[in-house]
C-alpha positions in Angstrom: 1.5 -19.0 -5.5 2.1 -17.8 -2.1 4.6 -19.5 0.2 3.8 -20.2 3.8 6.2 -19.1 6.6 8.4 -22.2 7.5 7.6 -23.8 10.9 10.7 -23.6 13.1 11.4 -25.0 16.6 13.6 -22.7 18.7 15.5 -24.9 21.3 16.0 -22.5 24.2 18.1 -23.0 27.4 15.0 -23.9 29.3 14.2 -26.6 26.7 17.7 -28.0 27.1 17.4 -28.1 30.8 14.1 -29.9 30.6 15.7 -32.3 28.0 18.6 -33.1 30.3 16.1 -33.9 33.2 14.2 -36.3 30.9 17.5 -37.9 29.9 18.8 -38.1 33.3 15.9 -40.1 34.4 15.8 -42.4 31.3 19.5 -43.1 30.9 19.5 -45.5 33.7 17.0 -47.6 31.8 18.9 -47.6 28.4 21.7 -45.9 26.6 20.5 -42.7 24.6 22.1 -41.7 21.3 23.0 -38.2 20.3 20.2 -38.3 17.7 17.7 -39.4 20.3 18.8 -36.7 22.6 18.0 -34.1 19.8 14.6 -35.7 19.3 13.8 -35.4 22.9 14.9 -31.8 23.0 12.7 -31.1 20.0 9.8 -32.7 21.6 10.2 -30.7 24.7 10.4 -27.5 22.6 7.1 -28.3 21.0 5.5 -29.1 24.3 6.8 -25.9 25.8 5.5 -23.8 22.9 2.1 -25.3 23.2 1.7 -25.2 27.0 4.3 -22.9 28.5 2.7 -19.7 30.0 4.9 -17.4 27.8 3.7 -14.6 25.7 1.3 -15.5 22.9 1.1 -13.5 19.6 -2.4 -12.2 20.6 -0.9 -11.0 23.9 1.3 -8.5 22.2 0.9 -5.0 23.7 2.2 -2.2 21.3 2.5 0.1 24.4 5.2 -2.3 25.8 7.7 -1.5 23.0 10.7 -3.1 24.6 8.8 -6.4 24.8 7.6 -6.0 21.1 11.3 -5.5 20.0 12.4 -8.6 22.0 9.6 -10.7 20.4 10.4 -9.3 16.9 14.0 -10.4 16.9 14.7 -13.2 14.4 11.0 -13.0 13.1 10.4 -13.4 9.4 7.8 -10.9 8.3 5.8 -11.6 5.1 4.8 -8.2 3.7 2.2 -8.5 1.0 2.4 -5.4 -1.1 1.8 -4.3 -4.8 4.9 -5.2 -6.8 4.2 -3.5 -10.1 6.8 -0.7 -10.0 10.6 -1.4 -9.8 11.5 1.7 -7.8 8.8 1.0 -5.1 10.1 -2.7 -5.0 13.6 -1.3 -4.6 12.5 0.9 -1.6 10.9 -2.1 0.1 14.1 -4.0 -0.3 15.9 -1.1 1.3 13.4 -1.3 4.2 14.2 -5.0 4.5 17.9 -4.2 4.7 17.3 -1.6 7.4 15.1 -3.8 9.7 17.5 -6.7 9.4 20.4 -4.7 10.5 18.6 -2.8 13.3 16.2 -5.4 14.6 17.2 -8.8 13.3 14.0 -9.0 11.2 13.8 -10.8 7.9 11.4 -9.0 5.5 9.8 -11.0 2.7 8.1 -8.9 0.0 5.2 -10.9 -1.4 4.5 -9.1 -4.6 0.9 -8.6 -5.5 -0.8 -7.4 -8.7 -3.8 -6.5 -6.7 -4.2 -5.9 -2.9 -7.4 -7.9 -2.9 -5.3 -11.1 -3.4 -4.0 -10.6 0.2 -7.5 -9.8 1.5 -8.9 -13.0 -0.1 -6.1 -15.0 1.5 -6.8 -13.8 5.0 -10.6 -14.2 4.6 -10.1 -17.8 3.3 -8.0 -18.5 6.3 -10.7 -17.2 8.7 -13.4 -19.2 7.0 -11.2 -22.3 7.4 -10.8 -21.6 11.1 -7.1 -20.7 10.9 -7.1 -17.9 13.5 -3.4 -18.0 14.1 -0.2 -18.7 12.2 -1.6 -16.9 9.1 0.4 -16.6 5.9 0.2 -12.7 5.8 1.9 -10.6 8.4 1.6 -7.1 6.9 -0.5 -5.6 4.0 0.0 -2.4 2.0 -3.6 -1.3 2.0 -6.1 1.5 1.7 -9.6 2.2 0.5 -12.1 -0.6 -0.3 -9.7 -3.3 0.8 -9.3 -1.7 4.2 -13.0 -1.2 4.5 -13.6 -4.9 3.6 -11.1 -6.2 6.2 -12.4 -3.9 8.9 -16.0 -4.9 8.2 -15.2 -8.6 8.3 -13.1 -8.5 11.4 -9.8 -9.5 9.7 -7.6 -6.8 11.3 -5.3 -6.9 14.4 -5.6 -4.0 16.6 -6.0 -1.2 17.5 -2.2 -0.6 17.5 -1.0 2.1 15.2 -1.4 5.1 17.5 0.8 3.3 20.1 3.8 3.0 17.8 6.7 5.3 18.9 6.9 7.2 15.6 3.2 7.7 15.3 3.6 10.9 17.4 5.3 12.5 14.3 2.5 11.9 11.9 0.6 15.1 10.8 -2.9 14.0 11.7 -4.3 17.6 11.6 -2.7 18.9 8.5 -3.2 15.6 6.7 -6.6 14.4 7.9 -6.6 11.4 5.5 -4.0 9.8 7.9 -6.9 9.0 10.2 -9.8 8.5 7.8 -9.3 6.2 4.9 -11.8 6.8 2.1 -14.3 8.2 4.6 -13.8 5.1 6.9 -12.2 5.9 10.3 -8.8 4.2 10.7 -9.4 3.5 14.4 -5.8 2.5 15.0 -6.1 -0.5 12.7 -3.5 0.7 10.1 -0.4 2.9 10.1 0.0 5.6 7.5 3.3 5.6 5.6 2.8 7.7 2.4 0.7 10.4 0.7 -0.5 10.4 -2.9 -2.3 12.8 -5.2 -3.5 12.5 -8.8 -1.5 14.5 -11.2 -1.4 14.5 -15.0 1.9 14.7 -17.0 2.4 15.6 -20.6 5.2 16.4 -23.0 5.4 20.0 -23.6 7.1 19.3 -27.0 3.8 17.9 -28.3 1.1 19.6 -26.1 1.5 23.2 -25.6 -1.6 23.7 -23.4 -2.9 20.5 -21.7 -6.6 20.3 -20.8 -7.4 21.3 -17.2 -10.7 19.4 -16.5 -11.9 15.9 -17.3 -14.5 17.3 -19.7 -11.8 19.2 -21.5 -9.7 16.1 -21.5 -12.3 14.1 -23.4 -12.6 17.1 -25.9 -8.7 17.0 -26.3 -8.9 13.3 -27.0 -11.4 13.7 -29.6 -9.2 16.3 -31.3 -6.2 14.0 -30.9 -7.4 10.5 -31.4 -5.1 7.7 -30.1 -3.0 9.9 -28.0 -4.6 9.2 -24.6 -5.2 6.3 -22.5 -5.6 5.2 -18.8 -4.7 2.1 -16.7 -7.2 -0.7 -16.9 -9.5 -1.0 -13.8 -9.4 -2.6 -11.3 -5.8 -1.2 -11.2 -6.0 1.4 -8.5 -4.8 4.2 -10.8 -7.4 3.3 -13.5 -10.1 3.2 -10.9 -9.1 6.6 -9.6 -9.3 7.9 -13.2 -13.0 6.8 -13.0 -13.5 8.6 -9.7 -11.9 11.7 -11.0 -14.6 11.7 -13.8 -17.3 11.1 -11.3 -16.4 14.3 -9.5 -17.2 16.3 -12.7 -20.2 14.5 -14.0 -22.3 13.8 -10.9 -24.8 16.5 -9.9 -23.8 16.6 -6.3 -20.1 15.7 -5.7 -20.7 15.7 -1.9 -22.7 12.5 -2.5 -19.5 10.7 -3.1 -18.6 10.9 0.6 -21.6 8.7 1.5 -22.2 5.0 0.9 -24.0 4.1 -2.3 -26.2 1.1 -3.1 -26.2 -0.7 -6.4 -29.5 0.8 -7.4 -28.4 4.3 -6.5 -25.2 4.0 -8.2 -26.9 2.9 -11.5 -28.8 6.2 -11.5 -26.1 8.5 -10.0 -23.2 7.2 -12.1 -24.9 7.2 -15.5 -22.9 10.2 -16.6 -19.7 8.2 -16.1 -20.6 5.6 -18.6 -21.9 8.2 -21.0 -18.4 10.0 -20.7 -16.5 6.8 -21.2 -18.7 5.6 -24.0 -17.7 8.7 -26.0 -14.1 8.8 -24.8 -13.1 5.2 -25.5 -13.3 5.1 -29.3 -10.8 8.0 -29.4 -8.3 6.5 -27.0 -5.1 4.6 -27.8 -5.9 1.5 -29.8 -9.5 2.6 -30.0 -10.1 1.8 -26.3 -10.1 -1.9 -26.8 -6.7 -2.3 -25.0 -5.5 -0.6 -21.9 -2.1 -0.5 -20.1 -2.2 -2.8 -17.1 -0.7 -0.2 -14.7 1.0 3.2 -14.3 4.4 1.8 -15.3 2.9 0.4 -18.6 1.3 3.8 -19.3 4.7 5.6 -18.6 6.3 3.3 -21.3 3.7 4.4 -23.8 4.5 8.0 -23.1 8.3 7.2 -23.5 7.7 5.4 -26.8 5.7 8.5 -28.1 2.5 6.5 -28.2 0.6 8.9 -26.0 0.9 12.6 -25.0 -0.8 12.8 -21.6 -0.7 10.3 -18.7 -2.1 10.1 -15.2 -0.2 9.3 -12.1 -0.8 9.1 -8.3 2.7 10.3 -7.5 3.4 14.0 -7.9 7.1 13.1 -8.4 6.7 10.3 -10.9 7.6 12.4 -13.9 10.6 13.8 -12.3 11.9 10.5 -11.2 11.3 9.1 -14.6 13.2 12.0 -16.3 16.1 11.4 -13.8 16.1 7.7 -14.7 16.1 8.7 -18.5 12.7 6.9 -18.8 11.0 10.1 -20.1 12.3 13.2 -22.0 13.1 16.3 -20.0 10.4 18.2 -21.8 7.7 16.3 -19.6 5.9 18.4 -16.9 3.2 17.7 -14.4 -0.1 19.6 -13.8 -3.4 19.3 -11.8 -6.9 20.0 -12.9 -8.4 23.4 -12.1 -11.1 21.8 -9.9 -8.6 19.8 -7.9 -7.5 16.2 -8.0 -8.1 13.3 -5.6 -5.6 12.6 -2.9 -5.2 10.0 -0.1 -2.9 8.3 2.3 -1.7 4.7 2.0 -1.2 2.5 5.0 0.0 -0.8 6.3 -2.3 -3.2 8.3 -1.7 -6.4 10.2 -4.2 -9.3 9.8 -5.8 -10.7 13.0 -4.1 -14.0 12.5 -0.7 -12.8 11.5 2.1 -15.2 12.5 4.6 -12.5 13.3 2.7 -9.6 14.7 5.7 -8.1 16.7 7.9 -8.1 13.7 5.1 -6.4 11.6 4.7 -3.7 14.3 8.4 -2.9 14.2 8.4 -2.7 10.4 5.3 -0.5 10.4 6.9 1.8 13.0 10.2 2.0 11.0 8.2 3.0 7.9 6.9 6.1 9.8 10.4 7.0 11.1 12.0 10.3 9.7 14.8 8.3 8.1 12.5 6.1 6.2 10.2 8.9 5.2 13.1 11.0 4.0 14.5 8.2 1.9 11.1 7.5 0.4 10.3 11.1 -0.5 13.6 11.5 -2.4 12.6 11.7 -6.0 15.7 9.8 -7.0 14.5 6.9 -4.9 10.6 7.0 -5.0 9.3 10.5 -4.6 6.4 9.5 -2.3 5.1 12.2 0.0 5.7 12.0 3.7 2.9 11.6 6.4 5.1 13.4 9.0 4.5 16.8 10.6 7.6 18.9 9.8 7.1 20.9 13.0 7.4 17.7 15.0 10.9 16.9 13.6 14.2 18.1 14.9 15.8 21.1 13.2 18.3 18.7 11.5 15.5 16.4 10.2 13.6 19.4 8.9 16.7 20.7 7.1 17.2 17.2 5.5 13.6 17.2 4.1 14.1 20.8 2.9 17.3 19.8 1.1 15.5 17.1 -1.0 15.5 17.9 -4.6 12.0 18.6 -5.9 12.6 17.5 -9.4 12.2 19.4 -12.7 8.6 18.2 -13.2 7.3 18.1 -9.6 4.8 20.7 -8.6 5.1 22.6 -5.3 2.6 21.9 -2.4 1.0 25.3 -3.3 0.5 24.2 -7.0 -0.9 20.9 -6.0 -3.5 22.6 -3.9 -5.9 21.0 -1.5 -6.7 17.5 -2.7 -10.2 16.2 -3.3 -11.4 13.6 -0.8 -11.7 10.0 -1.8 -15.3 8.8 -2.4 -16.7 6.1 0.0 -15.3 2.7 -0.9 -18.7 1.6 -2.2 -18.4 3.8 -5.2 -15.1 2.3 -6.2 -16.3 -1.2 -5.8 -19.4 -0.7 -8.0 -17.5 1.4 -10.5 -14.8 -1.3 -11.0 -17.4 -4.1 -11.4 -19.4 -2.2 -13.9 -16.4 -1.2 -15.9 -15.3 -4.8 -16.1 -18.7 -5.8 -17.2 -18.9 -3.1 -19.8 -15.4 -2.9 -21.2 -13.4 -5.7 -19.8 -13.6 -7.8 -22.9 -12.2 -5.0 -25.0 -15.4 -4.1 -26.6 
């Protein structure tokens, strides 16, 4: 269940002056108790909030940053974000501590198992005519969820390019900061992290890991029960499917274009042929799948599987440092490259606390927040910033971060493959659930 932001009445000095005026005119008629006085003050506050010519939430101008900061003070921002990984939850809690100390903002992490839950919430509010005072202030988002919200007019903005720290984003060297799964961002979401598919394996059990998806299936046949992947529509499991598509489709460039259901049925036939052969030799015969990347990591730690997939190049190193995985685990990418993307935060069109959400989004792009996040002992998520845009001191701090024993260098990661158009992911997830969702 989601909790709605509480309704609060702020009694300002202006409200008090108005209340005193009302009381001064009514006291000659009859005595007024203290409780009655408070009731009058509250009524004036409600009246003033409804009719006073002050700044409305929709009048927020991100270019007037001082005004945004003023409005954000004491706001309670409800950030709907995936909650399936402890270290990420801990990072979001750290962000909450920082914005409370710096800006007086209270950050509430509404933990999701799927971002679509927040999208559905905003859509339901729009259909019900709730065009302000929405329950969702900020969403961790990208891909088909962003495309759906943009298409249906559910987003506030444009705003992201007006934030103070956006000037530090590497929009040239990291073009996915401006194009989300082929869909132009258009200032409707702010980038705050980079991701790329890597595979990790235990060198004590696998001396030479397979370096293509086709070879991975062959390896699984030779080592039955020692491979699995997260269950779609978990984002990591869905990306596993897209990585397969890159190798089995005749023209990989077609993935960058929208696809209809009819076209998908023909073009993606190789995906289902691949999975039909793969699943019987997976962990538990492909009838059960881990729910997310963290659950998959537990299987690796318990010696249930030998190879795992991740969207964080630093995941294996962080897990080793936390004694979750043995120090013999290493990461690698496929010879043909692996999919990479940027993840963002967006603000719904009817968010109750847009000013606070803007301030949180800007802090997420700050060098301090990006540095803390990229530390593999914290999270290990890649930065969206342009190092050349930072001060010498800030650059040195990033350079001093430990890479981690199992983390690949940027050169070894190579140029990531582009995410397919969101329509491919939507259709792949639906068809996967239809074919395999019952465990058959």
